[in-house]
N, C-alpha and C positions, 0 to 999 in steps of 0.2 A: 429370613433374617427380620423381616418387618413385623412377623407375629411375636417376636421375641421383645420389641422394642416398646418402651413407655412412650407416652405422648411426648414428654419433655424431650426425649432422645429423638424423636421423629423431628420435632421443630427445630432442634439444634442444628439439623441440616439443611433447613430452610431459610437459614439467614447467616450472614456472617458474624464471627466470633473472634475474640483474642484466644490465642494459646500461651498459657503462662510460661515465661521464660523463651518464648520465640518471637522474633521479629524479623521484619525484611521483607515479607510478601505482602502484595498490596491487598489481598484478601485471604482469609481462612474460614473453615468450619473446624472447631476441635474434633479430636478424636473422641469416639465412644469406647473408652477402654474395656468396659465391662463386656462389650460383645466383640471386640476386636475390630471395629471400624476405624480405619485410619483417618487422619485429617486431610481435609482438602487444601492444598496450598496453591492459591491462585497468582499468577503474576503477568504483568504486560510483558511483552505486547505482540503486535501483528508482524514485527520483523526482526524478533530476536528478544531475548530476555534482558529486561530494562534494569540492569545493575552491573557492578563492576565484574570484570573477569569472564565477560562474553563477546561475542562476536557482533559487530555491528553490521549486519547484513544489508543488501540492497532493500529498499523498501517495496511494498506490495505493488504499487502502480509501476514501480521499476522491473520487478521480476515479470510482471504481466506483459512488459514491452516484449519479452522474448517470444511471446505466442508459442511456447515451448512445454509441452505437458512434461517432458524428461526433466526439464530445467526447474519447473516448478516442483516436481516431486523431491528433486534432490535439495532444493530450498527449504521444503516442509521437513523433510527428514533431519537436515542439519540442526534446524531450530529445535526440533523434537528432542534430539540428543542433548542439546545443551539446557532445555528445561529440566530434563529428567536429571542430569547431572548436578543441577543446581536445586534439586529436591521439590520442584515445582511439578504438581501432577494435572494442572490444567493451564493451558497456555490461551491467554485472552487474545486470540487471534485466530485465524486471519480476518482481514477487514474485507468486506465484500461489496459496499454500496456503490451503485451505479453513479457515475459522475454527471448528473444531471446540469450542475452549475460549474463552468471552469473556474470560479473563483473560491469554490469551497477550500477552506483551509487545511482539510483531512484528505482531499484527493490523493494525495501521495501515499496514503496507508491502504488504498483499496484496489484490490486486483482485478476489477471488473472493468476499468477503464469507463469508457461511455456505452458500452454494449452488454446487454443481458445474456446473450449466448456466450460472449468471450468470458464473462465472468462463470456462468454455469460449467462450462469446460474446464478452465483453469483452476478452479478451487478443488476439484476432485483429487488431483494428485497431491495437492497440499495437505488437506484433510488427512488423506491416506498416509502421507509422509509423517506427519506429527504423531498421529495415533499409532503408527507402527513402533514407535519407540516407548509405548507406555505412557504416553501423556493425552490427556483428552483435549482436543481442540475446542475452542469457542468462537463461533462465527458471529460477526458483528457488522454493523448494528442494526437490529431488526426494529423498524424499517424506514424507508424514506427519510433518512438521517442525512440530509442534503444540504445543510448549512450549519456554520458554528455561530454565527450571529444570533444572539438569544436564543441558543440552542436548547436551554431549559424551559424557556416559555413559548417557543415559536410553534406555529400550527400550520401543518402541511395538509392542505385541502386537496385530496387526490381520490379519484373515483376507482371503483373496483377494477375495472378492464386494466387501466393503466398501471395500478398496484401489480396485478398478476403478470402482465406482459413485459413491463418494464423494469420493475424494482425486485419483484420475488425470485426470478430464475436463478440468480447466483446462490441463494438461499436453497433452491430445490436442488441445485448441484451438490451443497454441502449435506443435505438429507440423502442423496443417492450414495455419497460416500460415507454415510453412516457416521455423520458428525455428532459426538456426544453432548454438546451445548451450545445454546445459542444466547447472546446478549441483547436485550430489548433496550431501545434508544432513549435519549433525553426528551425528544420532541414529542408533541401531541399530533395525532392523526385524525383529521376530521373533529377536532375539539377535544380529543381524550388522549391522555398521555399513553405513550407507546406500551409502557410496563402496565398499565391498566385497561388496556384496549381490547375487550372480549372479541370484538370482530376479527382484529388482525393476529391475535395471539390463540385464543382457544377454537376459533371457527376456522379461519384460513390457514395457520401454521400447523396446528396440531391435528384437526379433524379433516380438513381437505387435502393439505399437503402431506400428512401423515409423519410428521416429526415425532420420534420417539425418545428423544433425549430430554434434557431439562433447560427451562428458560431461567436466566438470571438477568437481574436488572443492572444497568450501568450504575456507576458508583454514586449514589444519591438520587437516582432515577425513580425510586419507589415513592409514590405520593398517598397511597393508602394500602390497605390490606386486599389484595386483589388475587387470592388464590383462585377463586372461582372463576376470574376472567383469563387465567391461562399463566399467571405468573408462579414460578416455582420456588424461587429462591431470591432473596433481598440482600443486596450487597451495598456497603461492607459491613453493616451493623443489622439490629433486628427491631428497629422502632415499630414496624407494622407487621412483620412476619415472624415476631417472637412471641411476647406476652399478649399482644393484642390478638394474635391468631389462636393462641391457646385458649383465652377468654372467648373467642367466637365460636371454637369447637365445643367448648363446655356448654355455650348457650345454644348450641343447635344451628348457629348461622352457617357453619361450614361442617360438613360432614366428615367423618373418620375416612371415609372412602377418598374423598378429595385429598386429604393430607397423604393418605397411603400411596395415592397415584403419584403425587409430587416426589415423595421419598422414594419410591420404586424407580422413577425416571433417573434419579440421582444414583442410587446404588446399582442398578442395572449397568449404567455406563462405567462405574467404578469396577465392578467384577469383569466387565467385558473387555477393558483396557488394562487390566492386570494391576490396578491399584493395590488391590488385596494382596497381591503377590510379593509387595516390595514395601513391607511395613517399615523396615529400617531407614528406606530412602526418605520417607515423608516424617522425619522426625524433627527437622528444621536445622540440623547441623550442616545440611550441605548447601545451604544459602551462600555461604562464603567461598565456595569452591572455583578456582578458576577452570573454566570448562573449554577455552579456547585451544586451537591448535592448529597445525598445518592443514590437516584435512579440512576443516571447516573454512579456513582463510581460502583455501583453493576452490571450495563451493561459492563462496561470496565473489571470487575472482572470476570464474567461470559463468555464473549467473548474470553478473554485471556486464562482462563481455557480450554474452548472448543477447543482452537486452540494449545495448548500445544501439542506437538508429541512426544510420547514415541517411540523412535528408537530402544532401547534395553532393555530388562530386564531379568536379570538372577536370578529371584527370590529375588531381593533386595527390590522392591517396591511392594505394599505400605509398607512404614516404620511402624514398629510395635510399639505399644504405649510404652512408658517407655524406649525406644531406647536412648542411648546418641549419641547425634549427633553433629558433628563439621561442620561448615561452612567455606569453604575455598576460598580466593580470594577477591579482592576490591568490586566486585560487591555484596558480601553477604551485604555490609552496603550502598553501592552507586551503584545500578544497572544501567545499560544502558537500557533505556526503548523506545528510538525513535531515529530516523536518524534526519540528518540536512537539512536545507534548508526550502522551502515553505511546506514541508509535516510535519515540527516540531510543537510541541505545548507545551509552556511552563506550565510545571506540578504546580498546586497549591501545591500539596505534591507529595511524593512518599513513597509507602510502601515497604520497603526493606525487602529481605528475613529473615535477622536477627530479625527485628521488629515481623513480621508474625509468623514465626515458634516459636519464643520465647514465643510469647502471645499464639499460638496454644497448646504449652506444659504446659499452665498454669503459666508461668512466667511473671515478669513485664518489661516492655520496656518504655524508655522516649518516649515522644511524637514526631512523625514525621512530617516534614514539617514545612513550616513557619507559626509563628503565625499571628493573624489578625493584619493588618497594615503593613506586609512588611517583608522583610527578617531580619531586626534587627541585631543581632550578630551571625546568623547562620554561620556555616561553608559554602563554597561555592565551588562547583565542577566545575572547569574550563577545557574546551576542545578548544585547537585551532585546527580550521578546514582550514583556507585559509591564505595563505600569498600573500601579493600584490593584495588583494580584500577588498573593503569597503562594508560592510553590510549597504547599504543605504535602510532606513526604517523610516517612520513616524508613531508614534511619537519616537523621538530619544532625548538624554539629554546629554549635555556635563558636566563632573564631573571634580571638581578641585583636584589638588594633583601633588604630584612629583612620577611620574611613571617610574621607572627604567627600567621595561620590560613589555611586554605584559600582564603577569600573575597579576601584580599589577593592570593594569586596569581592568582586569576580576574581581578581587577580590573587587575592589571599586564598581563596577556596580552591583555584587551580594549582597552586604550589604548596598547599597544605598535603595533598594526597592525590594519587591518580584515580581514586574512586569517586571522587566528588564530581559531578558533572553539570551542576546547576546551583544557583544561588540566589538569595533574597537579600536585598538591602533594605535596611529599616531605617537606620540613623548613623551618624558618624560613629557611634559606639556599640552598633548592633549589627552583625552580619551572619547570616546562618548559610551553611554549605549543605547541599543535598545529594542523595545518590539519584538522579533523575529528577522528574517533574511528576509531584503527586496530584492529589486533588486540589485544584486552584481555589482559593479562597479570596474574596474581595476585600483587601485592606488598603484603604486610602492611604497614600503616601509611600507604599511599599513598591520596590523596583525589583523585577525577577528577570533571570535570563539564565544562559547556558555558558559554561565554561569548559575548555578542554585543553590538554596539553598539545601542542604542535612539535613538529621536528626541531632540533635545535639548529642555530646558525653554525657554518663553519667554524671551527676553533681558529685563534690567530695563527698566523704563518702563512705557509704556501697554499694557494687554493686547491682544492682537489681537482683531479683531472675531470673534465666535463666532455671531452672528445667532440667538440662543435655543438654543445647544448648550453645556451645561455638563457638567461631569464631577466625579464623586466617586470616589477611588481608595482610601480608607481602609478599615480594618476594623471600623468601629463600625457594628452593626446600625441604632442609635437614629439616627445621623447620616445614614445611607444612607437610610432611611425619610423622613427630614426632606427630604432631596433630592428624592426620588421624589415626595413630596407636593406639592412646589413646582412640578411640571413637568406638562406634558399627557401625555407618553409617557415611561416609565422603560424604558432598554434595560440589562439587568443581565446581566453575563458571568460565566460559570462555566468552569472549566478544569482538565483533569488530562492528564497525558501518560504516555508509556511509552517504553521503550528496549528494544534489543537486549540480550540478556545476563540480563535478569531479567523475570519475570511481574508482573502487577499483583496487589497483595494484596487489593484490594477494587475494585469497580465504582463506588463512590461518589465523587462529589466530596468535597473538603476539608470538614470540619464548619463552619468559619467562613464557606466560600462558601455553603454551604446555610442558614446562618443569615441571611446577607445577603438572600438571595432570599426566604426567608420574611417578613422584614420588609418588603422593598419592595413584594413583591406584596400585602401587608396593607395598606399604605399607598396604593397606586395600581392601581386595577384594570386600567388600560392599561399593564401590564407586559409587556414582552417578554423573554424569557430567551434568551440566546444562548449555545450550549454549544460549546466546543472540547476535543474528545475523541479519543483514538486507537482507539475501538472503543465497545461497547456500555456504557451506563452507567445508573445509576440516578437516577430524576427524581421525588423524593417531593413536589415543590411545584408539580405542575403544574395542580393542581386551582385554585389560586389566580391563576395567570399568565393574562394575556390572549391572550399567543402564546408559541409556544415554537419555537426553531430550533435545528438542529445543523449545524455545519459541519466536523466531525471535524478533521483537520489541514490547513488551508486554503492554506498556502504564504504567500508574501511579498505578495501583492496582497489578503490578508484583509479589510482596511479597506474597499477599493473594492468588492469583491464584496458584503460585507454591506449597505453601503450601497445598492448597485444593487438588491438584494433588498428591503431596509427601506421604500424609497420607491416600489417598484413599476416601476423602470426595467427590472428583470428579473422576470417572474412566476415564482416558484419551481416547479421541476418536479423535485428530486431525490427519490429514493426510499431507503428504508432497505435496505442491502445485507446487514442482520443484525438479529436482533430484540432490542428493549430489553426487559429483564426487568423484573420488579416487585421481586425482592429478589436478593441474591447467590447464586450457585449454585442458582437456581431450577429448573434440569434435574437436581439432585440427583445430580450426578457424586459417586461414593464414591472413597474413597482408592486402591481398587484401578484405577479409571479414570482419575483424574487428581487430584493429580500422582503418585499411587501410593505404595507403601510403599518405603522405604529397603531395598535389598538389596545384596548384595556389589559388584555392578558398577553400582551406580547405580538411579535411579529406574525404575520400570516401570509403563507405563499401558497396561491392557487394553481394548481398543476394544468392550467387551461390549454397549454401545448399539448397535453396528453402524450401520444406516442412520438411527437416530433421533436426531437431535441439531437445534439451531436450530429452525426453524419446524415441521419435521417431529415433533419432541418435543412441542411446543405443541398440534399437531393429534392426535397420538396420544394424548395424556393429557388433552384437553380442558381446558387451561389457557389463560386469556385472557392474553397478554402486555401490558406496558404499551404498547408500540408494536410493531405486527407487521412482520414482514418484507415489503418492499415498499412500505411506507406513506408517503405523502407527500402533502401538500395543494398547493392552487394557489389563486390569487386568481379564478380561474374555476371554474365547476363543469361537470361533464360526464355525459352519460346515455349508457348502454349499451342497444342494442336489436338486434332482428333477428338472432338467433344462427342461423347455418346451418352444418351439419356435412355435408360430401359427401366420403365416402371418408376420407382423412387430411388433408383441408383443414378449418380452422375459421374462419368469417368472421362478421363482425359489424360494427354500425355504432356508432360514438362521435360524440355531438354535443356542442359547446360551448353550453350553455344559459346560460351568465354573460354579464357584461356587458364583459369584456375578453378580448382574445387570450392564449392560454396552451396549454402543451403538457401532454398527457395520456399516461401511459405504462401502457396496458393490458397484462396479464399473463395468460398461460395456464398452468393448472395441470392435470395428468392424475390421475386416481385409478384405479390399476391394479386389475384383478380381485384378489379376497383371495387367491387362490391363489398369486400371484406374490409375496407377503411384503414388499411394499414399504410406505412410510408413507402416510398417507391421501391425500395429494396432493403432487405435485413439480412444480417450474417446468420448463415445455418451451417457452415462448415469451414474447417481450416486445418493445415496439416504442414509440419515442417519436413521438408523432403532435402536431403543431403546428396548431391550429386558431383561425381567427379567432371573434370572439363571432358566434353564431348558425350557423355553419358545422358541417358533419359530414364524415366520412370513412368509408369501409369498410376494416377492418383484416382481412387474412387471415394465418394462421399456416399454413404448408405443412408438415405434419410427414413423417416417413419411418420405415420399420419400425424403424431403429436407436433412435430415442427412444421406441419402445414395447417396448423390451427390457430384460432383465435380464442380468446376467453368471452364465454357467453354470459352475461350477467343476469339473465333469466334462468338459465340451466345451472348457473354457478360451476361451470365446468368448461374444460377444451372443447369446442365444437370445431370438427374438421371442415376445411373450407374445400368445396368443390369447383373445378374448372381448370384453366389454364394459368400456370404460373410462369412467369419469366425467370430463366436460369443465367446466372452472371457469374463468370469464373475469371477471375484476375488477381493481380499483385497488390491491389488496395481497392477501397471503395470507388476511387475514380479512374483505377487503371484497369479497366475491364478489357480481357483479352478475347473471350469466348462467350458466345450467346446462344440460348436455345430455349426451348419452352418444354413443359412438364404437364402432363395431364393427370389430376387427382379425382377420383371418383368415390371415394369413401364415404358412403352416405350415413355412417353410424352418427348418432345425435352427440355423444361424447366419446373422447378417447384419454389415454394417459399421455399426456405431454411431458417434455423436459424430465423424461426419464431414461 
């Protein structure tokens, strides 16, 4: 095929371009009709197709809290089906970045949590699931994309060993799963923009890691024509990789072989994943399809339930049948189910806790979500996210009216149609409605945010039957306490969110929510606190709570998933993919580490902590976290015994000594010999094990020399470490049940690791 192509045709694949008569996708390359090469239709995002008529799945971090390869595969497959059904052949996801800084506004998008091994393992079934549906996955953002503050100018100063051991492994997992494409990030790395960085792109990722797909830029992240440095495709336009590239080839600055390499990387993946086999699917007419359905809603519900983490339980859960339950907080009726930015998905409906729990208890509840044909007269939930920014996206539509304030604009968009999920307020006379959040453009005076329809209030007349379920959504702690005191069990909700484009200023929930929780836990010892959060949070009220759950960003089936767990239909098995601290900035990041001091070209973050962040930092500094990495409880209890270490195989027995069936997720941590310079212990194995009451199973982790290696900056390869390793098996990084030692004697200079 490449031999048949002209230079212009080749270059048309190496940058974004508009397709006449087609709109709706966030990026395209036009078809080459002469040769029968179909268009590439690219769309956000990492947890579902960002447009109308799709399923708002749980976020990447949420799915990761399942610690389940099976759940991750189902999540990826369902998303792939929806992208295919919407005519997109490239999914801009999943997100893989390791959560170095708890305040990062995009942590909710990333499935690695704070551990590179967790990301390495969990990304593989997701990539396989997406690409099994004829859609090319796009792993992002390569690399060290760890802050949103000044993300387009920020400089991440990070050494080679730290990059390979902490930030590359999730992408190495994507390579193992044969990911078709990768997106380079906005930030600079050691002074050079990621999409122009020869060391990290051409040398590390392509040559050393063996990536065979293509590298595309984040939207607007291309700063010069850098095909020689490893960039294959500029998005969304062709400022540098269009006519500029053509002139460079003609001038001999770029070889034809280099162009052919980039074109080959793209075409190979298009052939490999069936893009050429579905020519009619990619003509742009599928964008308006409604691809939702019961099967995908069930996936969203199951993944959300599997990812729900039970942090504390003093015998309150599961809730006993016939208990009088009160739901407290605005999220009882209008839950926060996803974050903002390109990682958001406009829900076609949202199952609230009030709806699900009322129905679960045999009561009646009015229908949730927008009726067919749009939002109609449904109430609209409005959230202002950005001042001074325009959510520039296609399609958008201007609406007429007299808008005294941004909220008026939001209400108008929400009621105009069920497809609009975001708004931009410009003036009293100018309001724009958007399908999602596009490329944010700085516009002084503009106000932007999200809008969505919520479940209608009950109609006038007799109240629907609730069968012992009541709700208080006000903000008065005294009234909330009174409602809690009158119930057998109080379920109180707290929520916070985050978005692409900005970092979280604090890990705390809003003060008014904390005050409600404090009052409710004092009034009723059988209080269950349910958290909806985009990452690590502060939980100062847990001592008084009877039970505590986190659901992260759970997606549109949030209410049903919560009901399943609260009443024991699903025995919770989620585990924390990151550490919950006791206070803000507990790891004591300095300004030079994050977010850094202002310099002429932006913020600079020096990774002087190297390998020591997250649970590694807590172990190294002997600090007890509020909730440890890997922590999560069950309604069953499990015992560990009979540790056996033979060569590089670690085996042990897990027994369910509780009274109900449940899943345990045993975790293997290794302690390297001191001379290796590693943290006290690092995750090197986990497995989800389902056991009936009284049953037991033998779990075996088969390691290889690669996972007992460190990155050698002189050899530029993985060097196996010889000596005695500590073996730690348990239910979290701080709940170690079995310990032993393993001797490793591999004397090879280098080995293949993370494969």
